Every structure is written in structure tokens, then in C-alpha cells.
N, C-alpha and C positions, 0 to 999 in steps of 0.2 A: 470616537466615531460619531457621536452626536454632533460635535462641532463640524466634522467633515461631511456631515450629511449621509453617512453610511447607515443603512438600515440593519437591524440585528434583533435577535430574540435571545434573551438571557434567562437561564434557569439556574438558580443557586449560584455557584461560582464557575459556570461554564456557558458557552454560547452554543446553541443548537442550530442557529442559522445566522449567516452573515451575508449581506448583500454583495459586498466586494471583498472577497477573502484576501486577494493579493495586496490591496491597500492596507487592510487591517494588519496583515503580517509585516508589512514594511513599518507600520507604526510601532509594532512590538520590537522590531529590530533596532529602531531608533532608541527605544528605552533601554535595550540591552547594552548599547554602546555609550550610554549617557555617562558623563563624568559626575557620578553620584557624590563623591567626596567633596568636590567643589560646591555642588549645589546645596548639600546639607550644611556645609560650613557657612554659606551665605545666610541660610535660615537661622543658624545658631547666633550669628552676629546680630540679627534683629532682636533676638530674645536677650542676649547678654552683650550689651554695648562694649564691655571691657575687652572683648576679644578683637574688636576692630581697631583700626588705626586711631580712631577718635578717642579710645580709652587711654592711650598713652602708656599702657603696660605691655610688656613683652611676655604674653602668655602663650603657652603651647596650645595649638588648636586641639579640638576633640579628636579622639581616635575612634572613627566610626567602624563598627564591626558587625558581623552577622553570625550569630551562634548557630543557627539552623536555617537552611534554605530548601525550598522545593521548586522544581521546575517541571511543568507538565506540558506534554504535547498532545493535543486533541485531534482526533481524526473524525470529521463529521460525516455521518451517513444520512441518506435521504429520509429514512424512517427507522423505527425500531425493528421492523421485520427484516430490513436489509442487513442491519448489524447482527440480528439474531441468527441469520443464515451462516455467517462466517465466524462469529466469536467463539462458539464452542470448540471448533477445530483449532483456532489460534491458542486458546487456553490449554487445550490438550497437548498441543505441540510444545508450548512453553514449559509445562511442568514435566513432560517426559523427555524432551530432547535437549533442553538447555542444561548443560552440566556446569560444574564449578569453573572450568576454563572459560566457558562462554560468559558467565557472570563476571569473571575477572576482566574479560575483554570489554564487556559493556561499560564497566565502571573505570576503565582506563588503567588497569593494573597489569603488571607483567605476569605471564603464565610460566614461571620458572620455579626452581627449587628454593629460591630466596624467600618466597611467600610462605609464612607459617601461621596464617590466620585461619578463620573458619568461614565457609560459605554454606548457606542453607536456603531452601526454597519452601514455599507454602502455597497450597491450593485450598481456597476457602470459599464456600458458598454461604453468602450472607443474605439478609433480607433485602439489601439494596441491589444485590447481584453477585456475580462470580468475580473473584479476585485472585490473581497470581502474583506472588511477591518473592523477591530474591534479596537476601541480606549478604553483605560483604563487610564483616566487622560492624562498625557503627553506621555505615551508609547502606542504602537500599535502592532498588528499582522495582516498580510494580506496574501491573496492567489491570484495568478493570473497566466495566461498562458503566456509563453514567447518563442519567436522564433518558434512558431508553435508546437514544440514537448517537451517542458519543462514545468513542473508544479512546480511553486516556492511558498514556504511558507517563509515569511520573518518577523522577529521580529525587531522592531525599538525601541531603548532605548534612550529617551531624558533626562530622570531623573533617574539615576541609584539608587538614594536613595529610590526609591519606592520598590526596591527589597531587600530581606534579604539574607545574606550569613552566613554560619557557619564558625567561625574563632576563633582561640586561642586569647583571650584577657586577660588583667589584670585590675581588678577593685577592689579597696580597698585592694590591696595587694594579691588578690586571682586570680590565673591564671587558666583559664579553657576555654573550648569551649562554645561559645555563638552565638546566632543568632543576628547579627548586620546589620544595613543598609549597602548596597553595596557602596563602594567608587567610586569616579570618576577616581581614579588612574589606570594606566595600570597594576598595580599589581593585580587588580581584573578582568583583561581582560578575563582570562580563565573562570571565573565564569559568565561572561556575555553570554558565549556560553551555555545558559540555555536550558533545555529540552522543552521549549515552542513549538518549531517547531515540535518536536517529539510527544508531547501530542496532538497537533492539527491534525497531520496526523493520529494518532491512533484513534482519535474521528471520522475521516472521513472513517475509514476502515469498518464501518458498512453499508455504502451506497452500495446498489445493483446497478448493471449496467442494466438500462432498455433497452433491445435489442428489436427492432421491430420484429414482427413475421416473416417478410420476411427474415431477417438476419438468424434466427434460422432454417427456413424451406427451404431456397434456396438450401442448400447443399444436401438435400435428395430429392429434387423435380426434380432432373435431372437424366437421365439414367447413369449407370456406367458399367464398364467392369472389371471383376475380373477373372484372369487366362484364358484370351482370351474368356470369356463367357459374353455376354451382359445381364444386368439385368435392368428391367424397373424402372422408377422413383416411389418413394413412394407417397402416397396420404394421409398424416396425417390429413387433414381436412375433408376427406370423413367420413361418418358415420361408415362404417364397419371397416376401418383401424384405426379410432380414438378409437374405443372400444378396438381394439387389442393393440394399444399403451398404453392405460390406464391399461390394464391387465399386460403388460410387466413391467410397472413402479410401480407395486404394492409393497408396503413397505415390505411385508412378504418375498419377493424374494431377498432382499439386502444381506442377510447373506449367503444363501445356493444356490442362483441361482434358476432356474426354468426348468421344463421339458415340453415336449409336453403335457403330461397328466395334469400338473398343470394349464397350460393355458386353456385347454379344460374345466376344472372344474370352473375356474374363469369366463370364457365366458358363462358358463351355457349351453353348447352345449348339445343337446338331446342325451342321451346314449341309442341309439336304440338297440333293441335286435338283429337286423340284423348285422352280422359281417361286411358286405359290407358298411353299413352306418358308422360304427365306423371307418373303414379304410379311407373313404372319408373325414371325419372330421379331422382325424389325418394328412392326406396328405395335407389338406388345411393349417393347422397350420405349417406343415413342410415347405411348400413353402414360407409362410410369414417369418418364422425364417431365411430361406436361404436369403431372401431379406434383412433383417436387418443385417445379417452378411456381405453381399456384400457391404452394405453402411457403414460398420464400426461402427454400433450402439451397437452390442452385439458380444460376442465371445463364441465359443464352447469350453468347458473344458471336457476332457475325463478322465476316471479312477478316482482313489482316489488321491486327491491333496489338498494342502493347498492354499487357495486363499486369496487375499486381496481385499475387496470391496471398492467402491468409498467413503464410509463414514469412512474408516480407520479400520473397524472391520475385524477380520479374523476368519476363521473356517475351519473345515475339513469335507468333505462329500464324498460319493462315487456315481458314476453314477448308476442310478437305471433303466434306460431303454437303449435300443440299440441306441437311438438318443443322449444320453448324456445330461448333464445339460448345461444351458447357463447363462452367466453373462453379465449384462449391463455394 
């Protein structure tokens, strides 16, 4: 990365910041697919000239092998606080929800009756941080926080023969692709970069972030100023405004938004015969809508437009009142 001019910050054996993550990831992918056996053999020939053609001897080349390997996937967060908000929930989900079948799937083993090994999990609070680890016989996969802002998932392979790789083989004179045990040789090093870490992170993607109520409400519980005009703080826990928030978040408004009249009907406001009473009800809703717009919770959309809602659906509609429609 230094030669490529990519800025980075390294702490211990991980990076906490990389200027161009995509280029750095491509560099790593190039290393994964490198022909390590050929490269190491070229280095050996420099040290032992008898291995080369100049030596005049027909010596077998070295058998390059890896007895133990580790492959880590790091997820970089902006700061330690951002990781601290989600990591406890991830660790809790991993130790409570990931059973033996899940660990077998992460490490590429079949989940059938033919497996007679042992699967175990561990939840450990250390001085460095919290660690969750799963063992499958000699191999393991673990998750832990590192350097404050890095979430690391790491697969350790002590016995490569426990894994299967698809390779072209010749048996009884028949050459075809077969699933065979992984070799200890560096020729299978790129196959050790298994999707175990990716499968583990995908399984954690269903975990919701448990945000305290104060984190959600603090932003709207303070006065704001928009266009040099002050607006009071919202009171989402009060009875009257809680009912209004519930009406605004109604599922029937996700596609086409809502109008002043829609909210009045949902709040079951009394439709008095007196025009003055109807105007007072409409004015109250208008003031609350103006507050929500000032706090950035809704937006006003005028005329006939195509909108995209928060759930990804889209639709066309036209403004039906002079106040226009609103979208969350």
C-alpha cells in the first residue's frame, strides 16, 4: 500500500483506517491467488543451486506445506463507540443462537448423521475485550473486537484434511472433478481462504441494534432553529403527541404519504358541523406537521411526483389538498 500511495493506519496486526479499501482488498485478492509453490521454489533455487538446471542433478523439489493457517476478516468501524453499540448484541446472538449445525455449516461440514465429532463454543471476557469462539474438532472460528474499532472474524485451520476441495483427479484411469480432502501443501492455500468468515458475518446480519430510548429521542427532544425560526422540542412520550406519532407511522401511509385530512381521520377527531371547529382541528395538525418537518422527521412533497419510500417501493400520486402530502 505504501508503494501504491494508499494511506493507512496500522495498530498491532490490523488496520484501523485505510484510505482506499477497495484497492487494498484487490491487493489481498491478488495474494490469495498467487502461485506460491512456484514462487517459493524460485527462492529455494537461489539458496540451493543444485535444485536448478545448472546443478545437473535430478533432485525432487521441496514440498511446501502449511501445518497451521489463520485467515481473518476485519470489519472497520468509524470509532470504538460505533463498534461498542453493536458488538454486545452480536456476541450475545453468536453464543446463544449458533448451535452445532451452524458451526458445521460455517466450517464447510455436512450436517448429517455421518459426523461423529464434537462441537463446542466459548464466551470469554478478557482484558483485551470480549471473545466468542467455536471449535469443530481441531479447527475453529472466532469473533472478537480488536484495537477498539475493529471487529474481527478469524478461522483457524489446524487440520486441513477436515475440509473438502473440488479438484481434477485421476482414479482408475478416469480423469474428472471430484471432492477430495484438502492437502497441507501451499498449492491449496488459496482454497483455505474459505467462505467461513463470510458465512459467519452473514449469519450475524439478522441481529438488530438495541438502541436505548434516550438515543432515539434525544435528537428530537431539543429545540431547533430552521430558516432563522425557532421550534420547540417534541414530546414523543406525552400522551397527545404519542398518538400523533402513531398516526404518522401508520403502515397505510408508506406508499402514498399522508395529508392533513388523513391524520384527522386516523386520530378520530370530531367532525363538527361548525366550520370554525374544523379549522381549529386542521390548524392543530398543521402545527404538528410543521414541527415534524423542522426536526427532519418528515418532508413535504408538492404536485404530482414519483417518490421512493423508505421500504423501497415507489408510486405516483398527486397532491389533493392545499397543504400537500407528507412523506416519512
